[in-house]
C-alpha positions in Angstrom: -20.5 -5.8 17.6 -18.6 -4.5 14.7 -20.6 -2.8 11.9 -19.4 -2.4 8.3 -20.8 -0.1 5.7 -20.2 -1.0 2.0 -20.7 1.7 -0.5 -20.1 2.4 -4.2 -18.5 5.9 -4.5 -19.0 8.3 -7.4 -18.2 12.0 -7.8 -20.2 13.0 -4.8 -18.2 11.8 -1.8 -20.5 13.5 0.9 -23.1 10.8 0.4 -20.5 8.4 1.9 -19.7 10.5 5.0 -23.3 11.5 5.5 -24.2 7.8 5.5 -21.7 7.1 8.3 -22.8 10.1 10.2 -26.5 9.2 9.9 -26.4 5.6 10.9 -27.5 5.4 14.5 -24.9 2.9 15.6 -21.1 2.6 15.9 -19.5 2.0 12.5 -16.1 0.3 12.6 -15.4 -0.5 8.9 -16.1 1.3 5.6 -15.4 -0.3 2.3 -15.6 2.0 -0.8 -16.2 0.3 -4.2 -14.4 2.7 -6.5 -13.5 3.1 -10.1 -10.1 4.6 -11.0 -11.6 7.8 -12.4 -9.6 10.8 -11.0 -12.7 12.5 -9.6 -13.7 9.4 -7.8 -10.2 8.8 -6.4 -10.1 12.4 -5.2 -13.4 11.8 -3.4 -11.9 8.7 -1.8 -9.0 10.8 -0.4 -11.4 13.4 1.0 -13.6 10.8 2.6 -10.7 9.1 4.3 -9.4 12.4 5.7 -12.8 13.6 6.7 -13.5 10.3 8.6 -10.0 10.3 10.1 -10.8 13.7 11.5 -14.2 13.0 12.9 -14.3 9.2 13.3 -10.6 8.2 13.7 -11.4 4.6 14.7 -13.1 3.7 11.4 -11.1 1.4 9.2 -11.5 2.7 5.6 -10.6 0.3 2.8 -10.9 0.9 -1.0 -11.9 -1.9 -3.4 -11.0 -0.9 -6.9 -13.3 -1.9 -9.8 -11.8 -3.0 -13.1 -14.1 -0.7 -15.1 -15.6 2.8 -15.0 -19.1 1.6 -15.6 -21.0 -1.7 -16.1 -21.7 -2.1 -19.8 -22.4 -5.9 -20.1 -23.8 -8.9 -18.3 -20.2 -10.2 -17.7 -19.2 -6.9 -16.1 -22.3 -6.9 -13.9 -21.5 -10.4 -12.7 -17.9 -9.3 -12.1 -19.1 -6.4 -10.0 -21.4 -8.8 -8.1 -18.5 -11.2 -7.5 -16.4 -8.3 -6.1 -19.2 -7.1 -3.8 -20.0 -10.6 -2.6 -16.3 -11.2 -1.7 -16.2 -7.9 0.1 -19.3 -8.8 2.2 -17.8 -12.2 3.0 -14.5 -10.7 4.0 -16.1 -8.1 6.3 -17.9 -11.0 8.0 -15.3 -13.6 8.2 -11.9 -11.8 8.0 -12.8 -8.6 9.9 -15.4 -10.0 12.2 -18.2 -7.6 11.4 -21.5 -8.9 12.8 -23.6 -6.3 10.9 -23.3 -5.4 7.2 -25.0 -2.3 5.9 -25.1 -1.1 2.3 -25.2 2.6 1.3 -26.5 2.8 -2.3 -26.6 6.6 -2.6 -23.3 7.0 -4.5 -21.7 5.5 -7.6 -23.3 4.3 -10.8 -27.0 3.5 -10.7 -26.6 0.0 -12.1 -24.0 -0.8 -9.5 -26.4 0.4 -6.7 -29.3 -1.6 -8.0 -27.2 -4.7 -8.3 -25.7 -4.2 -4.9 -29.1 -3.8 -3.2 -30.4 -7.0 -4.8 -27.3 -8.9 -3.9 -27.7 -7.7 -0.3 -31.0 -9.5 -0.1 -29.5 -12.7 -1.3 -26.5 -12.5 1.1 -28.5 -11.5 4.1 -27.1 -8.0 4.8 -28.6 -6.1 7.7 -29.8 -3.0 5.9 -29.8 -1.1 2.6 -29.9 2.7 2.7 -30.3 5.6 0.4 -29.7 9.3 1.2 -31.8 12.2 -0.1 -30.6 15.8 0.3 -33.4 18.3 0.8 -31.3 21.2 -0.7 -29.6 19.3 -3.4 -29.0 22.2 -5.8 -27.4 24.4 -3.1 -25.4 21.4 -1.9 -24.1 20.7 -5.4 -23.0 24.3 -5.8 -20.9 24.0 -2.6 -19.5 20.7 -3.8 -18.4 22.1 -7.2 -16.9 25.1 -5.5 -14.6 22.8 -3.5 -13.8 20.5 -6.4 -10.5 22.2 -7.3 -9.4 21.9 -3.7 -10.3 18.2 -3.7 -8.3 17.6 -6.9 -5.3 19.5 -5.5 -5.5 17.4 -2.4 -5.7 14.2 -4.5 -2.7 15.2 -6.6 -0.5 16.0 -3.6 2.3 13.4 -3.5 2.8 13.1 0.2 0.3 12.2 2.9 1.5 15.1 5.0 0.7 17.5 2.2 -2.8 16.0 1.8 -3.5 16.5 5.5 -2.2 20.1 5.3 -4.5 20.9 2.4 -7.4 19.3 4.3 -6.7 21.2 7.5 -6.4 24.5 5.6 -9.9 23.9 4.1 -11.4 21.9 6.9 -14.3 24.2 7.7 -15.7 24.2 4.2 -14.9 20.6 3.5 -16.6 19.4 6.6 -19.6 21.6 5.8 -20.2 19.5 2.8 -19.0 16.2 4.3 -21.1 16.4 7.5 -24.0 18.7 6.9 -26.7 19.2 9.5 -29.0 16.2 9.8 -32.0 18.4 9.1 -30.6 18.9 5.6 -31.0 15.2 4.5 -33.0 12.1 4.9 -31.7 8.6 5.5 -34.1 6.2 3.7 -34.1 2.5 4.5 -34.7 0.5 1.3 -37.2 -2.3 2.0 -35.6 -5.7 1.7 -36.7 -9.2 2.5 -33.6 -11.4 3.0 -33.8 -15.0 1.9 -33.1 -17.6 4.6 -29.6 -19.1 4.3 -31.0 -22.6 4.5 -33.4 -22.0 1.6 -30.6 -20.5 -0.6 -28.3 -23.4 0.2 -30.9 -26.0 -0.6 -31.9 -24.2 -3.8 -28.3 -23.9 -5.0 -27.6 -27.5 -4.2 -30.6 -28.7 -6.2 -29.8 -26.5 -9.2 -26.2 -27.7 -9.4 -26.6 -31.4 -8.6 -30.2 -32.4 -9.4 -32.5 -29.7 -10.9 -35.3 -32.4 -11.1 -35.6 -32.1 -7.3 -36.8 -28.5 -7.6 -40.4 -27.9 -6.9 -42.6 -26.7 -9.8 -42.6 -23.1 -8.6 -38.9 -22.8 -8.1 -38.2 -24.5 -11.4 -40.6 -22.2 -13.3 -39.0 -19.1 -11.8 -35.4 -20.2 -12.5 -36.4 -21.0 -16.1 -38.1 -17.6 -16.5 -35.1 -15.7 -15.2 -32.5 -17.6 -17.3 -30.8 -19.5 -14.5 -32.0 -22.8 -16.0 -32.8 -23.7 -19.5 -34.8 -26.6 -21.0 -33.9 -28.7 -24.0 -36.6 -31.2 -24.7 -37.4 -32.8 -21.4 -34.0 -32.1 -19.9 -33.1 -29.3 -17.6 -29.6 -27.6 -17.6 -27.9 -24.7 -15.9 -27.5 -21.9 -18.5 -24.1 -20.3 -19.0 -25.4 -17.2 -17.4 -26.9 -19.2 -14.5 -23.5 -21.0 -13.9 -21.7 -17.6 -13.7 -24.4 -16.2 -11.4 -24.3 -19.2 -9.1 -20.5 -19.0 -8.9 -20.9 -15.4 -7.6 -23.3 -16.6 -4.9 -21.0 -19.4 -3.7 -17.9 -17.2 -3.8 -16.2 -18.5 -6.9 -16.7 -15.5 -9.1 
């Protein structure tokens, strides 16, 4: 069975490679959700070369985000739509039977949103990584930052590989530290049954009066539905959110 890891990446690329190294199963696909900040892009290059060296069969794909951070509800929904599309593609286009989320890297709001989306879309696990020696680790990472930027700015792939090979020992020290140095933490999730989500969405869209009292109250409370007099309507926010869940976002 093919397994995909989907992960936001920030300026600390080792949390991505550690996540691959720590998962006790064969990872076949890695999708990085990346902004176009230079430090982030440099990290993407280092991750790709590190995994190519240690796990050459992993397919690494970068999904670029249209912003550096989420600063509005619309941008958060855009991020959700991108992440939902990536999850769907990994299942349907690339045939991955298991989808795991690594929420140790990237912006905090992206990681929170991704973890919650994972529950709704029935992913198979959400993970965070804690480094026991984070101060020392960050010192090593910052020491290698100029090398990472030089690698990123190299124009040819052959030059990038050469820089990586020249600094391989130190780069792999930070990319693949001993397992005793960190902890892989599974975030508790309770996925929603697909049949329940399908029925709920159908009723919200086509006949909200068919919702039971509890579901109706919750959807009103969370802004998916709104009431005008005795009438129920999908809110503008609710319509955009539902588009994300059904793959229209």
